[in-house]
VOPA-222115 format. One record per residue (C-alpha): residue number from 1; residue in one letter; x, z, y. Coordinates in pm, 1 decimal, decimal comma. Layout:
BEGIN
rec n=NUM&res=A&east=X&up=Z&north=Y
...
***
This chain:
BEGIN
rec n=1&res=X&east=-5503,9&up=2159,6&north=-753,6
rec n=2&res=X&east=-5806,9&up=1984,2&north=-605,9
rec n=3&res=X&east=-5767,0&up=1709,6&north=-349,0
rec n=4&res=X&east=-5913,5&up=1935,7&north=-81,1
rec n=5&res=X&east=-5662,8&up=2208,4&north=-172,8
rec n=6&res=X&east=-5373,8&up=1959,5&north=-163,2
rec n=7&res=X&east=-5476,1&up=1836,0&north=180,0
rec n=8&res=X&east=-5506,7&up=2195,0&north=304,5
rec n=9&res=X&east=-5159,0&up=2276,3&north=171,7
rec n=10&res=X&east=-5015,5&up=1963,6&north=334,8
rec n=11&res=X&east=-5173,9&up=2071,2&north=664,2
rec n=12&res=X&east=-5015,3&up=2415,2&north=631,0
rec n=13&res=X&east=-4680,7&up=2249,8&north=550,5
rec n=14&res=X&east=-4717,4&up=2052,0&north=873,4
rec n=15&res=X&east=-4778,1&up=2375,6&north=1061,3
rec n=16&res=X&east=-4467,7&up=2536,3&north=909,9
rec n=17&res=X&east=-4249,5&up=2235,5&north=988,8
rec n=18&res=X&east=-4407,4&up=2188,3&north=1333,0
rec n=19&res=X&east=-4508,3&up=1825,9&north=1277,4
rec n=20&res=X&east=-4842,8&up=1655,7&north=1323,3
rec n=21&res=X&east=-4818,1&up=1345,1&north=1105,1
rec n=22&res=X&east=-4753,7&up=1261,8&north=740,7
rec n=23&res=X&east=-4445,5&up=1065,6&north=851,4
rec n=24&res=X&east=-4314,7&up=1372,1&north=1032,3
rec n=25&res=X&east=-4384,9&up=1589,7&north=729,9
rec n=26&res=X&east=-4206,4&up=1354,8&north=491,7
rec n=27&res=X&east=-3903,8&up=1359,7&north=724,8
rec n=28&res=X&east=-3913,4&up=1739,6&north=757,3
rec n=29&res=X&east=-3933,0&up=1781,1&north=377,7
rec n=30&res=X&east=-3662,0&up=1521,4&north=316,2
rec n=31&res=X&east=-3884,7&up=1294,7&north=107,0
rec n=32&res=X&east=-3992,3&up=937,4&north=161,7
rec n=33&res=X&east=-4335,5&up=860,7&north=306,2
rec n=34&res=X&east=-4411,7&up=689,8&north=-25,8
rec n=35&res=X&east=-4339,1&up=1013,6&north=-211,5
rec n=36&res=X&east=-4573,6&up=1206,2&north=14,8
rec n=37&res=X&east=-4838,4&up=937,4&north=-33,6
rec n=38&res=X&east=-4785,7&up=963,5&north=-409,3
rec n=39&res=X&east=-4844,2&up=1339,8&north=-396,1
rec n=40&res=X&east=-5173,2&up=1277,0&north=-217,8
rec n=41&res=X&east=-5274,3&up=1005,2&north=-462,5
rec n=42&res=X&east=-5194,3&up=1220,0&north=-765,3
rec n=43&res=X&east=-5339,4&up=1525,3&north=-593,9
rec n=44&res=X&east=-5021,7&up=1713,5&north=-682,4
rec n=45&res=X&east=-4770,4&up=1876,6&north=-450,3
rec n=46&res=X&east=-4455,6&up=2006,7&north=-621,0
rec n=47&res=X&east=-4473,9&up=2385,5&north=-617,7
rec n=48&res=X&east=-4093,7&up=2400,8&north=-604,8
rec n=49&res=X&east=-4096,3&up=2248,8&north=-255,6
rec n=50&res=X&east=-4361,8&up=2495,6&north=-141,0
rec n=51&res=X&east=-4172,1&up=2789,9&north=-288,4
rec n=52&res=X&east=-3836,8&up=2683,8&north=-142,4
rec n=53&res=X&east=-3978,5&up=2623,6&north=204,6
rec n=54&res=X&east=-4168,7&up=2952,7&north=197,5
rec n=55&res=X&east=-3857,9&up=3141,9&north=89,1
rec n=56&res=X&east=-3636,0&up=2978,2&north=351,4
rec n=57&res=X&east=-3876,7&up=3041,2&north=638,2
rec n=58&res=X&east=-4025,5&up=3376,6&north=539,9
rec n=59&res=X&east=-4370,1&up=3227,4&north=475,7
rec n=60&res=X&east=-4628,1&up=3393,6&north=252,9
rec n=61&res=X&east=-4705,1&up=3190,4&north=-58,8
rec n=62&res=X&east=-5057,3&up=3335,0&north=-54,4
rec n=63&res=X&east=-5104,7&up=3177,8&north=286,4
rec n=64&res=X&east=-4930,4&up=2849,5&north=202,5
rec n=65&res=X&east=-5097,8&up=2783,7&north=-131,4
rec n=66&res=X&east=-5435,9&up=2952,9&north=-84,8
rec n=67&res=X&east=-5479,4&up=2998,5&north=289,9
rec n=68&res=X&east=-5508,7&up=3376,1&north=244,6
rec n=69&res=X&east=-5346,9&up=3645,6&north=454,4
rec n=70&res=X&east=-5086,3&up=3612,5&north=725,0
rec n=71&res=X&east=-4859,2&up=3310,8&north=746,0
rec n=72&res=X&east=-4539,6&up=3511,8&north=790,2
rec n=73&res=X&east=-4412,6&up=3774,2&north=552,8
rec n=74&res=X&east=-4374,3&up=4116,3&north=705,9
rec n=75&res=X&east=-4109,4&up=4379,3&north=656,7
rec n=76&res=X&east=-4342,5&up=4564,8&north=423,6
rec n=77&res=X&east=-4432,3&up=4264,9&north=208,2
rec n=78&res=X&east=-4079,0&up=4136,4&north=152,0
rec n=79&res=X&east=-3786,8&up=4330,0&north=298,2
rec n=80&res=X&east=-3538,8&up=4058,6&north=200,8
rec n=81&res=X&east=-3712,5&up=3803,8&north=424,0
rec n=82&res=X&east=-3760,1&up=4035,6&north=720,6
rec n=83&res=X&east=-3588,8&up=3938,4&north=1041,5
rec n=84&res=X&east=-3357,2&up=4214,5&north=1153,1
rec n=85&res=X&east=-3265,4&up=4296,3&north=1512,1
rec n=86&res=X&east=-3074,1&up=4012,2&north=1673,2
rec n=87&res=X&east=-2743,7&up=4069,5&north=1848,8
rec n=88&res=X&east=-2683,9&up=3927,2&north=2198,7
rec n=89&res=X&east=-2523,8&up=3607,6&north=2066,2
rec n=90&res=X&east=-2814,8&up=3541,1&north=1828,4
rec n=91&res=X&east=-3067,8&up=3608,6&north=2105,9
rec n=92&res=X&east=-2892,5&up=3356,9&north=2331,4
rec n=93&res=X&east=-2889,4&up=3097,5&north=2053,6
rec n=94&res=X&east=-3258,4&up=3155,1&north=1985,5
rec n=95&res=X&east=-3347,6&up=3119,8&north=2352,9
rec n=96&res=X&east=-3153,6&up=2791,2&north=2377,3
rec n=97&res=X&east=-3313,3&up=2668,6&north=2053,5
rec n=98&res=X&east=-3664,9&up=2744,8&north=2176,3
rec n=99&res=X&east=-3631,8&up=2525,6&north=2486,3
rec n=100&res=X&east=-3537,1&up=2219,3&north=2281,4
rec n=101&res=X&east=-3793,8&up=1956,0&north=2192,1
rec n=102&res=X&east=-3951,0&up=1989,0&north=1846,8
rec n=103&res=X&east=-3761,8&up=1686,5&north=1710,7
rec n=104&res=X&east=-3428,8&up=1836,6&north=1820,5
rec n=105&res=X&east=-3527,7&up=2170,7&north=1667,5
rec n=106&res=X&east=-3605,6&up=1997,4&north=1337,9
rec n=107&res=X&east=-3271,9&up=1813,6&north=1345,6
rec n=108&res=X&east=-3077,5&up=2133,7&north=1411,9
rec n=109&res=X&east=-3273,7&up=2320,5&north=1146,9
rec n=110&res=X&east=-3201,7&up=2043,1&north=896,5
rec n=111&res=X&east=-2828,8&up=2059,7&north=976,4
rec n=112&res=X&east=-2827,0&up=2436,7&north=927,9
rec n=113&res=X&east=-3017,0&up=2400,6&north=599,2
rec n=114&res=X&east=-2767,3&up=2137,1&north=483,7
rec n=115&res=X&east=-2474,1&up=2361,8&north=577,7
rec n=116&res=X&east=-2631,1&up=2653,0&north=389,5
rec n=117&res=X&east=-2691,1&up=2432,2&north=87,1
rec n=118&res=X&east=-2328,6&up=2312,4&north=94,2
rec n=119&res=X&east=-2208,1&up=2672,4&north=107,6
rec n=120&res=X&east=-2424,8&up=2758,6&north=-194,2
rec n=121&res=X&east=-2292,1&up=2455,7&north=-384,1
rec n=122&res=X&east=-1932,6&up=2543,7&north=-293,4
rec n=123&res=X&east=-1986,7&up=2897,5&north=-417,7
rec n=124&res=X&east=-2140,9&up=2766,9&north=-740,6
rec n=125&res=X&east=-1850,3&up=2523,9&north=-795,8
rec n=126&res=X&east=-1604,0&up=2809,7&north=-743,5
rec n=127&res=X&east=-1792,1&up=3021,3&north=-999,6
rec n=128&res=X&east=-1796,9&up=2736,8&north=-1251,9
rec n=129&res=X&east=-1430,0&up=2663,9&north=-1190,1
rec n=130&res=X&east=-1341,5&up=3027,3&north=-1257,6
rec n=131&res=X&east=-1544,7&up=3020,9&north=-1581,0
rec n=132&res=X&east=-1374,6&up=2698,7&north=-1685,4
rec n=133&res=X&east=-1032,1&up=2852,5&north=-1625,4
rec n=134&res=X&east=-1129,2&up=3150,5&north=-1844,1
rec n=135&res=X&east=-1253,8&up=2917,8&north=-2119,7
rec n=136&res=X&east=-939,3&up=2706,4&north=-2100,5
rec n=137&res=X&east=-715,4&up=3013,2&north=-2119,8
rec n=138&res=X&east=-891,8&up=3123,6&north=-2441,1
rec n=139&res=X&east=-861,6&up=2781,9&north=-2603,7
***
């Protein structure tokens, strides 16, 4: 990826994460400022980070990586990422979230991401534990 392309992608990542600086972006992505600087120096942004962030936030990879098309996926482009009708509780939470400052929104989002990740890891450990039990019973 050319340096210009990398810089454009980093700018789009800033837009997605609602930050304006490289320091803010490194915090939002959970990497050190040195890592972000290294990506710039090597002219290489890990695609895995782009893909994961796009998947989590319903962002079009065409837009993120090439600047083409709409930023957000639509119901027609990816039904699994479409946002369905919100119930009253979810609407209230969204309204409260929207009035928070951007830094508080990022902190809450990070906590929710961490919780989701822990749930995925717990599920994976349970699956592996069940497989181990099966293997041990056959030994």
